[in-house]
C-alpha positions in Angstrom: -32.9 177.6 77.8 -34.2 180.1 80.3 -31.7 182.0 82.7 -32.9 179.7 85.8 -32.0 176.6 83.9 -28.9 177.8 82.6 -27.8 178.7 85.9 -28.5 175.3 87.2 -26.6 173.7 84.7 -23.8 175.7 85.3 -23.9 175.0 89.0 -24.3 171.2 88.3 -21.1 171.4 86.1 -19.0 173.1 88.6 -20.1 170.7 91.3 -19.2 167.7 89.2 -15.9 169.1 88.1 -15.0 169.8 91.7 -16.4 166.3 93.0 -14.0 164.6 90.1 -10.9 166.5 91.0 -10.9 166.0 94.6 -8.1 164.1 95.8 -8.9 160.9 97.7 -8.1 160.6 101.5 -6.0 157.6 103.3 -6.2 156.8 106.9 -3.1 156.8 108.8 -3.7 153.2 109.9 -3.9 152.2 106.1 -1.0 154.1 105.3 1.0 152.7 107.9 0.0 149.1 107.2 0.9 149.4 103.4 4.3 150.8 104.2 4.8 148.2 106.7 3.9 145.5 104.0 6.5 147.2 101.8 4.3 149.2 99.5 6.0 152.6 98.7 3.6 155.1 98.0 5.3 158.5 97.3 5.1 160.6 100.6 5.2 164.4 100.3 5.6 166.6 103.1 4.3 170.2 102.3 5.2 172.0 105.6 8.2 174.3 106.1 11.6 172.8 106.0 11.8 173.6 109.7 8.9 171.9 110.6 10.1 168.7 108.6 13.3 168.8 110.4 11.2 168.6 113.6 9.7 165.3 112.5 8.4 163.4 109.4 7.3 160.4 108.0 10.2 158.1 106.9 10.9 158.4 103.2 9.1 161.6 102.8 10.0 164.4 100.4 9.7 167.8 101.6 8.6 171.0 99.5 6.6 173.7 101.0 3.0 173.9 99.7 3.9 177.7 98.6 6.7 176.5 96.5 5.6 173.3 94.9 4.1 174.6 91.8 7.8 176.2 91.0 9.4 173.0 92.0 7.6 170.3 90.4 10.4 169.3 88.4 12.5 168.5 91.6 9.8 165.4 92.5 11.6 162.3 92.5 8.6 160.3 91.4 6.5 160.3 88.1 2.9 161.4 87.5 1.8 157.8 87.5 2.8 156.8 91.0 0.6 157.1 94.2 1.4 160.4 96.1 0.2 160.7 99.8 0.5 164.6 100.7 0.3 165.6 104.3 0.9 168.8 106.4 0.4 169.4 110.0 -3.4 169.8 109.8 -4.8 169.8 106.5 -5.1 173.2 104.7 -1.7 173.2 103.1 -1.9 169.5 101.9 -5.2 170.4 100.0 -3.6 173.4 98.3 -0.6 171.3 97.4 -2.8 168.3 96.2 -4.6 170.5 93.9 -1.3 171.6 92.4 -0.4 168.0 91.8 -3.7 167.2 90.2 -3.5 170.3 88.1 0.1 169.1 86.9 -1.3 165.7 85.8 -0.6 163.6 88.8 -3.3 160.8 88.6 -3.3 159.2 92.0 -3.2 162.0 94.5 -4.2 161.1 98.2 -4.4 163.4 101.1 -3.4 161.7 104.6 -6.6 162.1 106.7 -6.0 163.9 109.8 -2.6 164.7 108.7 0.4 164.7 111.0 -1.7 165.6 114.1 -3.6 162.5 113.8 -0.5 160.5 112.8 1.1 161.5 116.2 -2.2 161.1 118.1 -2.2 157.6 117.1 1.5 157.2 118.1 2.9 156.4 114.7 6.7 156.8 114.1 8.5 160.0 112.9 12.0 160.4 111.9 13.9 163.4 112.8 11.4 164.2 115.6 12.7 165.3 118.9 11.7 164.0 122.3 8.3 165.4 123.0 8.5 167.1 119.6 6.4 167.5 116.7 
Protein backbone atom coordinates (compact mmCIF):
# COMPACT_ATOMS: atom_id res chain seq x y z
CA UNK A 1 0.00 0.00 0.00
CA UNK A 2 1.32 3.42 -0.82
CA UNK A 3 1.30 6.37 1.57
CA UNK A 4 -1.78 8.00 -0.01
CA UNK A 5 -3.83 4.81 0.20
CA UNK A 6 -2.78 4.25 3.81
CA UNK A 7 -3.70 7.82 4.70
CA UNK A 8 -7.14 7.48 3.05
CA UNK A 9 -7.75 4.19 4.84
CA UNK A 10 -6.86 5.81 8.16
CA UNK A 11 -9.20 8.75 7.50
CA UNK A 12 -12.00 6.35 6.61
CA UNK A 13 -11.52 4.41 9.84
CA UNK A 14 -11.49 7.60 11.91
CA UNK A 15 -14.62 8.90 10.19
CA UNK A 16 -16.42 5.60 10.66
CA UNK A 17 -15.52 5.33 14.35
CA UNK A 18 -16.67 8.92 14.93
CA UNK A 19 -19.94 8.26 13.14
CA UNK A 20 -20.60 5.11 15.14
CA UNK A 21 -19.79 6.73 18.49
CA UNK A 22 -21.83 9.90 17.93
CA UNK A 23 -24.80 10.07 20.27
CA UNK A 24 -28.26 10.33 18.79
CA UNK A 25 -30.44 13.36 19.39
CA UNK A 26 -34.01 13.70 20.55
CA UNK A 27 -36.30 16.65 19.89
CA UNK A 28 -37.92 18.43 22.84
CA UNK A 29 -41.40 17.65 21.46
CA UNK A 30 -40.62 13.93 21.27
CA UNK A 31 -39.13 13.85 24.76
CA UNK A 32 -42.08 15.78 26.21
CA UNK A 33 -44.55 13.41 24.56
CA UNK A 34 -42.69 10.35 25.81
CA UNK A 35 -42.51 11.73 29.35
CA UNK A 36 -46.23 12.58 29.24
CA UNK A 37 -46.96 9.01 28.09
CA UNK A 38 -45.15 7.61 31.12
CA UNK A 39 -41.89 6.64 29.44
CA UNK A 40 -39.02 7.46 31.72
CA UNK A 41 -35.65 7.78 30.05
CA UNK A 42 -32.98 8.88 32.49
CA UNK A 43 -32.45 12.64 32.32
CA UNK A 44 -28.98 14.01 32.98
CA UNK A 45 -28.52 17.76 33.41
CA UNK A 46 -24.81 18.51 33.07
CA UNK A 47 -24.94 22.20 33.97
CA UNK A 48 -23.63 23.60 37.24
CA UNK A 49 -25.57 23.14 40.47
CA UNK A 50 -26.51 26.83 40.40
CA UNK A 51 -27.91 26.58 36.88
CA UNK A 52 -29.81 23.42 37.85
CA UNK A 53 -31.33 25.20 40.86
CA UNK A 54 -32.61 27.90 38.51
CA UNK A 55 -34.80 25.38 36.67
CA UNK A 56 -34.47 21.90 35.21
CA UNK A 57 -36.48 19.08 33.65
CA UNK A 58 -38.52 17.17 36.21
CA UNK A 59 -36.67 14.11 37.43
CA UNK A 60 -33.30 15.14 36.02
CA UNK A 61 -30.13 14.13 37.83
CA UNK A 62 -27.54 16.90 38.04
CA UNK A 63 -23.83 16.23 37.68
CA UNK A 64 -21.74 18.96 36.06
CA UNK A 65 -20.09 17.87 32.83
CA UNK A 66 -16.59 18.45 34.19
CA UNK A 67 -17.28 16.16 37.18
CA UNK A 68 -19.08 13.37 35.36
CA UNK A 69 -16.12 11.07 34.67
CA UNK A 70 -15.22 10.98 38.37
CA UNK A 71 -18.85 10.65 39.51
CA UNK A 72 -20.21 7.97 37.17
CA UNK A 73 -20.82 5.64 40.11
CA UNK A 74 -23.32 8.17 41.51
CA UNK A 75 -25.65 7.85 38.54
CA UNK A 76 -28.89 6.21 39.75
CA UNK A 77 -29.42 4.27 36.52
CA UNK A 78 -27.65 1.44 34.74
CA UNK A 79 -25.77 1.41 31.46
CA UNK A 80 -28.60 -0.25 29.55
CA UNK A 81 -31.11 2.52 30.23
CA UNK A 82 -31.70 5.28 27.72
CA UNK A 83 -30.05 8.50 28.93
CA UNK A 84 -31.01 11.95 27.62
CA UNK A 85 -28.28 14.50 28.30
CA UNK A 86 -28.78 18.25 28.19
CA UNK A 87 -27.15 21.52 29.14
CA UNK A 88 -27.99 25.12 28.31
CA UNK A 89 -26.85 25.25 24.70
CA UNK A 90 -25.00 22.09 23.73
CA UNK A 91 -21.24 21.99 24.20
CA UNK A 92 -21.26 20.54 27.71
CA UNK A 93 -23.87 17.91 26.80
CA UNK A 94 -21.72 16.66 23.93
CA UNK A 95 -18.70 16.31 26.23
CA UNK A 96 -20.81 14.47 28.82
CA UNK A 97 -22.35 12.18 26.20
CA UNK A 98 -18.85 11.23 25.06
CA UNK A 99 -17.95 10.35 28.67
CA UNK A 100 -21.06 8.16 28.98
CA UNK A 101 -20.40 6.38 25.69
CA UNK A 102 -16.77 5.75 26.64
CA UNK A 103 -17.97 4.33 29.97
CA UNK A 104 -20.19 1.80 28.17
CA UNK A 105 -23.59 3.45 28.27
CA UNK A 106 -25.34 2.10 25.20
CA UNK A 107 -28.27 4.43 24.56
CA UNK A 108 -27.18 8.03 24.98
CA UNK A 109 -29.15 10.86 23.39
CA UNK A 110 -28.63 14.59 23.41
CA UNK A 111 -31.62 16.90 23.74
CA UNK A 112 -31.64 18.78 20.44
CA UNK A 113 -31.52 22.52 21.09
CA UNK A 114 -30.94 21.81 24.76
CA UNK A 115 -32.57 23.85 27.49
CA UNK A 116 -32.73 26.95 25.31
CA UNK A 117 -35.04 25.21 22.82
CA UNK A 118 -37.01 23.49 25.60
CA UNK A 119 -37.72 26.91 27.13
CA UNK A 120 -38.38 28.58 23.76
CA UNK A 121 -41.10 25.96 23.20
CA UNK A 122 -42.50 26.90 26.63
CA UNK A 123 -42.06 23.44 28.08
CA UNK A 124 -42.14 23.06 31.86
CA UNK A 125 -39.20 23.26 34.23
CA UNK A 126 -39.15 22.59 37.95
CA UNK A 127 -37.36 24.89 40.34
CA UNK A 128 -37.55 27.76 37.84
CA UNK A 129 -37.93 31.33 38.99
CA UNK A 130 -40.42 33.67 37.33
CA UNK A 131 -38.86 34.84 34.09
CA UNK A 132 -35.86 32.72 35.04
CA UNK A 133 -33.75 30.11 33.42
